[in-house]
C-alpha positions, 0 to 999 in steps of 0.5 A: 889271470893267465895270459889266455884268460886276459886276452879273452877278456880283452876281446869282449870289448867293442869299439865305442860309438864315439870313435865309429861316429867320428869319421875324421881325426887329426894326427900330429907328427912333430919331432926334432926332425921337423927342424931339418924337415927334409926327405926325398920325394921320389917314391911313396912308402908302399912302393919302396917296401914293395921293391924289397931292397934291403936298404929301401928305408934309406930313401923313405919319404918320411922326414920323421925317419931323418935320423935313420936315413943319416945312418946310410952315408950315401942316402939322399938325406945324408947328402942333403945334411952334409950340404945344409948342416955339415957335421951337426949331429941329429941330437942338436936339432932338439935345441932348435925344436925347444926354442921354436916352442916359444912361438907355439900356440896350442889353442890356435892349433886346436881351433884349426883342427876343430874347424875341419870337423875332426872329432879327435886329435892324436899327438905323437908323444914319442917317435922312433928317435925317442924324444919325448914331448912331455917332461917324463919322470921315466929316466932314459938311460941312454940319453938323459933329459931327452924330452921337452921342458914344456909339457907339449902333450898336456898343453895340446890336450887341454886345448883340444878338450876345450874345443870339444874334441877327444885327445889321444897319444901316439907312442913308438913302442917298437923302436927307440933309437936311443936304445938301439941305433942300428940302421934300418933298411927294411922289415928284417932290420926293423924287427931286429932293432926292436930293443930288448934289455931295459927297454920293455920296462922303460916303454911300459913305464912311459905308456903308463905315465901317459895314461895316468897323466893324460887319460888318452881317448886313443892309445896309438902304438907303432911298429910292435910292442917290445914285451911278450904277451902277458905284460902287454895284456896287463897294460891293455887291461889297465888302460881300459880300466883307466879309460873305459871308452878308450881305443887301441890301434892294431900295431901292438904285436907282442915281441916273440923270439921269432922277431929276435931271429931277425938279427940273423942275416938269412932271416932278415932277407926272408922277412924283406922278401915276404914283406915285399910280396905282402905289400904288393898284394895289399897295394900298400902298407897294412899292418898285420893283425895282432892278437888284440886290437880295436881298429885297423890302421892302413897307411897311405892306402884305402881298403877296397870295400867295407871291412868287418873290423873298424879301421882308419886310414892314416896318412899325411897331406903329402908323402910324409907325416913330418914336415917336408920342405922338399915337397912342392905343390904337386906332392900334396893332395888337392882339395877335391882329392882330399874330400873325395878320399873322406867320402870313399873312406866313410862309404867303406866304414872307416875314419880318416886320421889326417896328419899335420906336420908342423915346422920344427923351428917355429911351431907353425902349420905350413901354408899348404897344410893350412889351406887343405885343413880349411878346404876340409872344413868347408866341405865337412860343415857343408856338403859333407856334414852327413858323414858324421855319425853315419854307417855304411849303406848296402854297398859303398860305391857305384857309377852313374850313367855318365861314368861319374863315381858315387859313394854312399853312406846311411844316416838318419834314415837317409841314403846319402850319395856323394858325387866324386865330380864337380857338378854344375847347376842343373846337371843330372846325376843317376843314382843307381840301385835305388827303388823309389816309392811314392814317399821318396824325397830327394834333397841336397845337403842343406835340405833343399828339395831336388827334382828327380824321376824314376828311371830303370837304373834307379833315380835321376836327380837334377842337382844344384851347384856350389856356385858360391864356392867355385874355386874349391870345386868341392863335391856336392852330396844328395840325400834320398829319403823313402818316408813311410806312408802314414798308417791307414785310419781306423774305420769309424 
């Protein structure tokens, strides 16, 4: 089949309902870089790229980019590494990472993830350093044996499925530093570093191996794809054949000679400048749309409104995906910021793929992250239960007459309104834009009826509080239902 016909066939697919219903997923970034677990915390990724400097990524807050940051001798990571690790090469972290697996309990992880309300888990199987978290049979010609002896991907998959969630895998198709180790300072360098030669066949073989072994419900590629269109469309078609309700993200831009042109200095500089302008206009990192994808994946940024395309926000709980010992409490989301983010994303029709970055030396989930997972679970099993299986309402947001932000979604013939503020018992919240009728009913998230009255703006609700959870200050949600009046009885 010609590539154009293959692409046309791919585009006839629709995102499966399970993904649209899920709303919350867990991402796991866990690499040898998690042993060092250090990155600067002075800038967020979007701000760095928007600045347009040719060496912006030398100061990335992402710890999983540690090996790349080491290639810049004066970077914060290089200075830290010399003080903490001396001349230890990055490859030596793999030994400590492997030793840390002795204390890993995948069942405990899966239980924690399920308790958040998450419906799916995406595991990083291979990041940019090329280290594989499964014993791959595809030999790496540049660094033989660069993988775990233990089948980390397979064990987590079994634990996740046992908890009733779906399991997906992330694969870095666009970068592999065992094939091309040039320093990456910005977009131009990144495009130039997409490996050629033997790498496209290697990546294709590894992804096929992951699909054959694990049947991932989500196949999440990063950066780009190193092969051209025809081979990529065949890979996608074979994935859908193996996993009919599978989901592909939007980072599958096929390699083209235009990417290869970034190996020339003037082209790299043009790419950096264009990327800076685009990042500023988008207010963050939003990948370009490739010819085929199922879901968009904005990174550390949320769309302003409901989108025509399915989408998920991907981000860590602090400024990094991988574990960062340099983060202090102020760098993490607060519990209320986290649940407000879920409400905002769901109101705009998206999912949140929230990252967990375990420690490398002992496979533990750091306390700050564990606490946030628990907070999310408290909300998603209480006030936020209605987000699962919901769809956007006629508009995603509004302000009440007190200036409090509200977010809306629809499920089970109810309008659900989340107040992005701590509301005490007896407080009044106006839900604007709702036209009540004689059959309108208003309840809290548990189904308990609430007093309400019609006002010119909409309806004014007298709320209840979450008095049993005052420490977390998690947000309440109210349901507005306009029940149909029963049909008139026929005359006798």
